[in-house]
GUMI-565909 format. One record per residue: residue in three letters; z, y, x of N, C-alpha, C in turn. Coordinates in pm, whole numbers, plus 50000, padded with zeros to 5 digits. Each point is the difference from the previous one (the first is absolute). Example, Ala and Ser with C-alpha at 12.3 -4.5 7.8 and 13.67 -1.06 7.14 Angstrom:
// GUMI-565909
ala507804943151319500005011949911500005012050090/ser499285010549965500065011950082500735010949923/
This chain:
// GUMI-565909
met500004988050082500005012049918500005012750087/lys500794999550111500035011650089498645002750062/ile499294989250036498675001750059499045006549902/ile500044995249875499145005749895500335014749980/leu501295003049992500435013849978499575009250113/leu500194995350123499605008050115498505002250004/ser499224989749961498555001349997499585010649899/val500644999849883499695010049898500355013950050/ile501155001450064500445013050051499025005450105/ile499584991350091499065004150105498665004149940/phe499484991849907498725003149937500085013049922/phe501095001749926500195012149922500135012150091/gly500624997950117500125010850097498655004750050/phe499104990450027498645003650041499275007649889/leu500234995949875499375007049888500495014549992/leu501295002050022500545013549997499375008750108/ile499824994350117499355007350109498565003649963/tyr499304990249942498615002149960499895011349896/tyr500854999449896499925010249895500485013650051/ser500905000050095500435012750060498855006450076/ile499264991850075498845005150075498945005149903/leu499764992549891499035004449898500415013549942/thr501285001649972500505012549942499775011650095/ile500344998150125499825010750100498515003450015/ala499154989650002498565002350011499485007449876/gly500524996349882499595006849877500405014650000/ile501225002950047500465013850008499145007950099/tyr499704993850113499145006750099498635003049940/phe499434990549926498685001949940500045011149895/arg501085000549921500095010149895500185014150056/gln500745001350112500325013450048498915006350084/arg498994992050040498965005550085499165010049920/lys499475009850068499175010149935498544997750037/ile499204997349897498584997350024499155010149923/ile499065005750068499055009049935498784991749957/arg499834998749870498894992049949498675007150022/lys499044992950052498665005650021499174998349874/lys499295010449963499104999149886498744992450039/leu499394993749903498784992450025498785008949979/asp498954997150072498735006949978499384995649868/phe500244987449966499464994649875501064991049936/tyr500255002149872500984991949927499264989649914/pro500244987250025499294989449928500414999549852/ser499174993449921500274998849857501174990649974/val500785003349895501184992049965500044997649850/ala500274987649961500234996649859501504997749981/ile500595007149906501414998049966500064989649888/leu500624988650027500104989249902501414999449943/ile500095001249868501305000049932500024988549899/pro500534988350036500114989049904501045003449893/ala499664997549874500915004149892500014989949887/his501174997649946500164991749880501165005949919/asn499655005949884501005006449913500825010350076/glu499315010150054500645010350081499975013649932/gly499905000149867499865012549928501125010050024/ile501194995250029501155008850017499945008250128/val499234995350100499985007050129498605004150046/ile498954994849941498675001250059499465014350001/ser500425008449907499535014050000500475007250126/asn501304998650031500535006450120499324994650126/thr499724987050000499354993850115498605005750022/leu499205000449895498635005050013499985014850036/glu500915007849944500075014250036500315001750148/ala500904991450052500345000750143498814996350087/met499224990049956498814996050077498975011250005/leu499855007249890499035010949994500415011850089/lys501265000750035500495010950086499884996750149/leu499574987850032499834996450141498955009050065/thr500335005750114499085008950071499304992050109/tyr498904994049964499254991950096498625006150021/pro499625002850126498725006950027498764991649975/gly500124987049994498844991449980499824995949854/lys499084990849975499744995049865501164991049957/met500585003049886501154992749949499804997049852/asp500104987449963499904995949860501224992149960/ile500465002749878501214993649947499584989649896/tyr500504987750014499674989249908501274994449937/leu500165002449871501104994049926499534986349952/leu500564989350057499584986349970500924994349893/asp499565000849876500834996149886499884984949974/asp501094992950024500024985549982500544996449862/gln499125001749898500304995549864501275006449941/ser500145013150018501175006949944499915000449848/thr501174999649937500055000549853500715012649951/asp500375008750092500645012649962498975011350013/glu500465012250026499105011650006499365002050136/thr500114990650092499405001450134498515002749991/ala499294992449918498555001749988499645013849946/glu500715004649899499735013049941500195011250102/ile501094999550075500285010150101498954999350112/gly499684987850043499024998250106498635005549961/arg499574997449880498685004949953500005015349990/glu501135005849961500085014549989499855006550138/phe500684994650100499865005350136498584997850052/ser499434988449969498664996650047498955009649944/ser500195004249876499035009149938500195014550046/ser501185002950056500295013750040499735002850148/phe500034989650083499855001850144498934990550054/leu499025005450071498864992150046500394989150099/asn501055002350079500384990150101501104990649953/cys500305000349872501024991249943499324990049907/his500194987150024499274989749926500964990049936/tyr499834998049870500764989749930499194987050001/val500604989150045499314987250009500784989349924/gln499374993949903500604988949927499744987150078/val501034994250056499864987850079499864988149906/pro498964991850017499834988249913501214990750007/asp500304993749891501114990449997499674988150090/gly501014994250059499784988650088501294994650055/asn499894989450077501164993650062499744997750148/pro501044999550082501405002449964500275014949976/lys500995002649918500385013849971500635006350122/gly499915013250007500725006750107499205010550075/lys500695006750088499475011450075498854996250091/ser500074988350065498974995950096498644998649933/arg499964993549884498724998149931499415013549957/val500865009149954499555013349957499425007850118/leu500664999250115499525007250117498684994350050/asn499854986849994498724993950039498875005149910/tyr500305001549872498985005249908499685014650035/gly501055007850030499785013950038499135001350124/leu500204991150095499175000150121498564996549969/ser499804991549902498644995449968499165010949932/ile500635010049940499255010349927499965013450076/thr500575000450120500005012350079499294997850133/glu499635011150066499214998950123500505009350110/ser501195005249991500515009650097500264993750137/asp500095008550103500324995250135501424994550006/tyr500915007249937501414996049993500414998949853/phe501114992949977500645000649869501515000950024/ile500695006249907501445001350010500634995349869/ile501094992550011500684994549884501205008749964/tyr500095003449873501205006549948500434992749874/asp501304996949991500514994149877499965010549889/ala500074995449876499765008849886501095010249975/asp501114999450074501075009849983500095009550119/asn499014999950089500085007750125499555014449985/gln500675008750076499615014150009500015003950148/pro498854998450068499945003250144500025015150024/asn500505003950117499905013950042498535003650019/his499675012649987498595004249995499234996450128/asp500694999050114499314997450126500094985650048/ala500574991249917500244986150042498724992850039/leu498995000849917498744993050027499335005450126/lys499985013050014499365006250118500674995250129/leu501324999650002500734995650119499714985450033/leu499954991649898499744985750022498614997750057/val499005007049946498644998450048499875004950144/glu500625011250031499925005450137500584990350102/val501144994049966500614990450093499174987350010/ala499494995149888499184987850001498735002050083/glu499365011649987498765002750071500235002250151/gln501195004750036500275003250139500824989450074/thr500304988949931500714988850063499004988950027/pro499764996750126499034989350031500354986849932/asn498994993749941500134986949937500954999949881/ala500145011349932500885000749884499294994749875/ala500734992349919499494995149872500275009949889/gly500775010450030500385010049902501235007250050/ala500905003949910501245006650038501004998749887/ile501295000950036501084997449905500875012549986/gly500245004349876500865011449974501414995849964/tyr500775009549955501424997949968500205001049849/val500794990949945500284999749856501415005049975/arg500125011249928501315005849970500364997749853/thr501275001449969500524997049866500135012749918/ile499255000949891499995012049918501255001149913/asn500584988449963501184999949913501264996150078/gln500075004250125501134996350086501355003749938/glu500105011649939501295004949951500354995249860/lys499234990449948500244995249864501354992949990/asn500274990850089501284992849999500264993750137/leu501054992150009500404993950127498934990550052/leu499384992349911498984990350041498795007050061/thr499515010449936498815006750052500295007050133/arg501235004750019500365005750130499954989350108/met500504988349969500014989150098498584995550034/ile499144999349900498614996150024499325010450088/ser500265012749972499405010850080500444998950146/ile501284997650022500514998750137499394987750068/glu499884989149925499374987950055498585003050047/phe499235007249919498625003450037499985008950124/gln500935009550007500055008950115500234992250130/val500854989849991500354992450120498964989550033/phe499724991249903499194988250031498505001949975/gln499645009149909498595002049974499425011250087/leu500875007850065499495010750084500554999450143/leu501335001150015500575000550134499674987550081/met500164988149938499684987550069498494998650022/gln499215004749903498545000050016499595008550120/cys500605011750010499695008950113500404993650132/gly501144993050000500464993450121499064988950043/arg499544992049903499074989150032498665005450051/trp499555011049942498745005750046500165005850140/ala501115006750026500235006050131500104989450109/leu500604988549969500224989750101498864989950011/phe499484995849884499054988749998498635003349944/lys499825012349951498755004149936499654990649884/thr501024996949918499794992049879500495008049880/gly499294998649887500415006549877499864990449884/ser500825002049896499974991449881499615008349879/leu499014995449926499555007249881501115000449895/pro500285011649941501095001249903499584998049854/gly498724997249975499554997849862499465012449933/thr500435011850043499505012649946499975010350112/asn499245011049979499845010350104499494993850129/met499044991049987499444993350119498485001149997/leu499465005250108498565002150015499404988250075/leu498864995049952499364988550064498505002350012/lys499434995050109498575001150023499294988849927/arg498985003549922499324990149918499414988650083/ser499385003450112499354989750082501004989650050/val501235004450029501034990750048500444990649888/ile500185005449881500434991649888498924990049963/glu498755004150007498904990649975499984989150107/glu500325003650123500024990350109501094989449980/val501165004249949501114990449983499944992849865/gly499055003749915499824992649875500685005849878/gly500355012950002500615006449885501434995649977/tyr500495002749880501384996549965500094985549955/asp501124993650032500304986649949500525001649857/pro499264995549898500405002349861501284992749960/tyr500454990450080501224992549968501245005650069/ala499815010450082501125005750076500725010549917/leu501294997949972500795009949929500435011250094/ala500204996750127500275010250102498695002350075/glu499045005949930498645001350054499965008750125/asp500935009450011500045008750118500394992350126/ala501054991849990500464992150115498954989750041/glu499384993749900499004989750029498785006150068/leu499555011649952498855006650060500325005150140/thr501235004350022500435004450133499774989050104/ile500364987849964499864988750092498544997750036/arg499115000149902498594997150026499335011250078/ile500395012449974499455011350076500454999350145/thr501284997350021500534999150136499394988350075/ala499734989049930499394988250064498615003150055/lys499355010449945498695004350049500125010850108/asp501225002250047500285009550108499795014649962/tyr500105003049870499935014049957501405006049998/leu500075013250009501265007250000500235007249867/leu501275001849965500395007349880501025010750040/pro499525011750046500915010550046500855005949888/ile501195004650037500965005649906499925015350004/val499955006149881499915014749989501145004849910/pro501195002650055501175003749918499795012749919/glu499155009150050499795012849930499194998549871/ala499274988849987499194997849880500884993549893/glu500545008249911501014995349905499464998649858/thr500524990049930499804999049856501354997649936/trp500135003849875501254998349926499784990049888/glu500914990549985499874990149894501354997149937/gln499954994049882501224996149931500534986950055/glu501314998449991500634987250032500824995549879/pro500274987049990500764994949884501325007449980/glu500295003249875501215007749970501134991549946/asn499764987049984501084991149959499854986750074/leu501084992450002500064987850079499004989549951/arg499774999349871499074990049947498585002550051/ala499545012549993498665003350049499904997950151/phe501075003350070500044998250145499884985350038/ile500754991449931499974985650030498624994249974/lys499365004049890498664995149970499005004350107/gln500075012650041499065005150101500204992950133/arg501234999250047500264994250131499784984950002/thr500244993449888499704985649994498514997850019/arg499185008449935498554999050017499615002250145/trp500595010150063499695002650141500354988050087/leu501174994249975500454988750082499164987649975/ile499614997749876499104988649970498695001950075/gly499495012250001498775002850073500134997350148/asn501155003150057500224997550142500234985250029/leu500564992649905500124985550017498624993449999/tyr499125005049914498614995249996499335002550135/leu500245011950056499435003350130500604991350110/leu501304997649993500674991750100499414985949999/glu499684994949881499384986849991498615000050064/lys499235010849977498675001150059500075000350153/leu501035006450052500125001450145500114986650071/phe500574990149933500214987050064498724991650006/tyr498975004149927498774992149995498855006050080/asp500205012050053498905006650071500435003550142/pro499454993550102500405002650139499675014150049/thr499065006949932499655013550044501155009949977/tyr500974996149917501135008949972501124998450102/trp499764992450107501054997350097499605004350141/arg499175010250008499625005050132499705015049992/gly500055006350117499725014350007501005008349922/lys499565011749955500895009049927500474994249868/val499194991249939500394994449872501244991350012/leu500274995050121501214992050022501245008349971/tyr499915013150024501155008749971500314999849851/his498965001349917500214999849854500524986449954/thr499464989250056500464986649966501484998550036/gly500345004550119501394999350043500925008349913/gln499505011649957500795008749913500294993249867/his499014992849946500214992849874501014988750018/leu499884992650107500954989350026501415005650020/leu500085011050071501285006250025500655004649870/thr499205006349913500535005749877500344989549896/tyr499104990249981500154990649889500564986450040/phe500334998250128500594987350041501265002250085/phe499835005750120501155001450090501055009649944/phe499555011249943500955009749946500814993849886/val499324992249917500684993649887501054990150048/ile499644992150102500954990350055501235007150054/met499795010950074501125007250058500855006849894/leu499345005349897500755006449892500844989849925/leu499424988349974500754989349934501184995550087/phe499744998450127501054995850093501145010150001/ser499645012850009501005010550004500835000449872/asn499334999449885500715000449872500884987749981/thr499484988350038500774987649988501265000550086/trp499815004650124501135001250093501075009249943/phe499565011149941500925009749943500794993949883/val499314992949909500664994049884500984989250043/leu499584991550095500894989250047501265005550065/ser499845011050073501185005950062500955005949896/leu499445005149890500835005649894500844989449930/ile499434988049983500734989449927500854991450093/gly500105004150127500934993550091499494987850073/val498684997950006499444988750073500205002250150/asp500414989550071500225000950143498665000450073/leu499705011550059498725002150067500225002950148/pro498984997550083500135003350142500345014850019/val500895002850090500465013750022499045007350094/leu499105007849939499095008550077499955013649933/thr501185004749969500125012149919499385012250067/gln500315002050127499535012150068498485001150006/pro499264989250041498535001149999499435002649862/leu500594993749896499505002049863500225014449956/ile501205005250023500295013749961499075009750073/met499754997350129499125008650077498585000049944/ile499494988149966498654999049945499925007149866/trp500964997649911499975006549869500115015250014/phe500845004650093500165014450022498705006050053/leu499394993350097498755005050057498884999949896/ser499974989949914498994999349894500115012249909/tyr501225003049961500215011549913499675013050073/leu500325000550130499715011850079498505002550011/val499234989450027498545001350010499415004249865/phe500484993749892499525003549866500285014749970/ser501225004550032500375013949974499145009650082/phe499724996350123499155008150088498595001449940/gln499484989049946498695000349937499995009149878/val501034998949918500085007949877500095014950031/val500915003750089500185014150033498755005750068/gly499414992150092498785004650067498875002549904/ser499824991149901498925001749902500255012249912/met501275002349964500315011749916499715013150072/ile500325000550128499775012350077498525003550002/phe499134989950024498585002850009499375002749864/asn500644995149892499485002649866500655012449938/lys500935006150075500655012349957500694998649864/asn500654988549979500754998049876501424995250029/thr500555004950112501374996750034500965007849909/ser500824992749929501015006149913501214990849995/ala501105005149951501234992149994499814987649915/ile499375001649883499834988549911499044989750060/asn498925004650064499064990650062500654992450116/leu500845006950076500704993450110500984989549948/ile500715003149893500944990449942499264987949946/val498905002549928499204989049945499454991450113/gly499515006550105499474992550114501034991250066/met501255004850008501054992450066500434987749920/ile499925000749865500434988449920498854990149974/met498775004150032498854991249977500104986850077/tyr500575000450118500094988150085500784988949930/phe501025003949921500874990149937499594996849857/thr499075007649945499624998249859498514996949984/tyr499215010350013498554999049979499364989650092/ser500365000050127499394990850095500294985449967/gln501154997549940500384986249967499184994449883/leu499385008949921499164995449889498804991950049/phe499595002350123498834993250055500154984849990/leu501194995050027500244985649999499804994349860/ile500555006949900499864995449861498545000449958/leu499315010750033498605001649963499124989550067/leu500294996950125499194990250072500144986149940/phe501224996149967500194986849939499354999449862/arg500035011049928499325000749870498494998450018/ala499465006550104498574999150028499614985950046/ile500824994050085499734986450049499974990149885/tyr500945001449907500054991049884498745001649915/ser499635012549969498835002649917498734995150068/tyr499875002850129498804996050074499884984850006/ser501104993250025500004985450012499654993449867/ile500595004849892499734994449867498535001549964/asn499455011750024498605002349966499054991850089/arg500374998150125499184991950091499994985449955/val501154994949961500114986149953499194998049873/arg500025009849912499284999149873498535003850012/gly499605005050118498615003950022499605012449924/lys500965008749973499725012149924499835012150092/thr499105008949961499835012650073501085009749954/ile500715005850095501085009249966499405013149951/ala500425004349882499415011749936500495013050065/trp499125010049999500355013350047500975006449901/asp500985007050051501025006549916500115014650041/lys499455009149919499965014150038501385006349992/thr500185010550080501265007250006500105009849884/lys501185000949940500245009049888499855014550045/arg499375008249914499815014250028500945008549914/tyr500235012350047500875009349930499335013749995/lys500335007749899499445013349987500565008950109/glu499105006350077500445008350111499265013350001/glu500605009850065499365013050018499084999650124/his499225010350015499145001250119500865001850124/val499454996050115500635003250128499825014950024/gln501075006550039499925014550025499445002950138/
């Protein structure tokens, strides 16, 4: 038992060092000052917005897209996937009022979901680049321009990745925690990985992609629920780069209650389990830069879970008086350092996002013991659902995220 415990402590110690280095690299990347060079020619871009029953938010989204200041040819495509609410009516109204805004009725088909809709959108457009925005997004006016400039000026780039911010952060405790999570893991860690390894992960929205590259890798996998993570692997396997552009921001809604949050994150985790299964059957995913992404998935969905289970089990057994090997000092040190690294990440991300406040700091400090622990419950829920559907030979259905009525981004 002592050998096992010491092995876990040593491995966890290396992880802490790794994430500390990533954090420092991310902070360094964020604080650097770069003067963006303008392009002599701006390539054409198609904005693809997959939508299903998005009437409550789609007006604000389309208005935000029309405010994008892009010097080149830009067309907006609302890809309506069989909506039964007012999405079609709103889309047609915008389409008739603005020449570069197009309402598209996507034919019914299977499997359901975002990947199939995006493949259809690619089939009816001809732009040099395309950019994906979810139906609740409101990008800053210069987001697209910044992404294109970086993509065009980065050798061998497949596109560029922006930053996703939370529009309803101040709604309640849950939305604050989600916002902080995105600041740390969707941006700060992304910046660190790009600074150290020149690797980027597609976030599902606010991501620019070159059409020729997507055609080369075969488009979207229609069965992938985490289509962004799955496409990241195939793009990286072709030795293309996905540079990170923190200044290119979009604002989106996040779940405002635990039920909607659990449904969304379970879908994300099921999608990543599907990807993890694919990784074991394709040797091309185990070499070069793509090995980093493969390792990241194994680390997140296998090793991290084992260590979290071990830690929680050890804690419970000690509470009920089970006689355990006495290694108190190393355990306390590891747990203290874990919390210290997490706190450093949270505070660092808040400083660069200019949203440091007493309430955000308090929420960030308690997330380690509350919000972060939900991952274990969600993962086991996803594993159960994925396994049952695999045994029954059923395709796991797409489950859209609940939307809420929101004001414009100021």
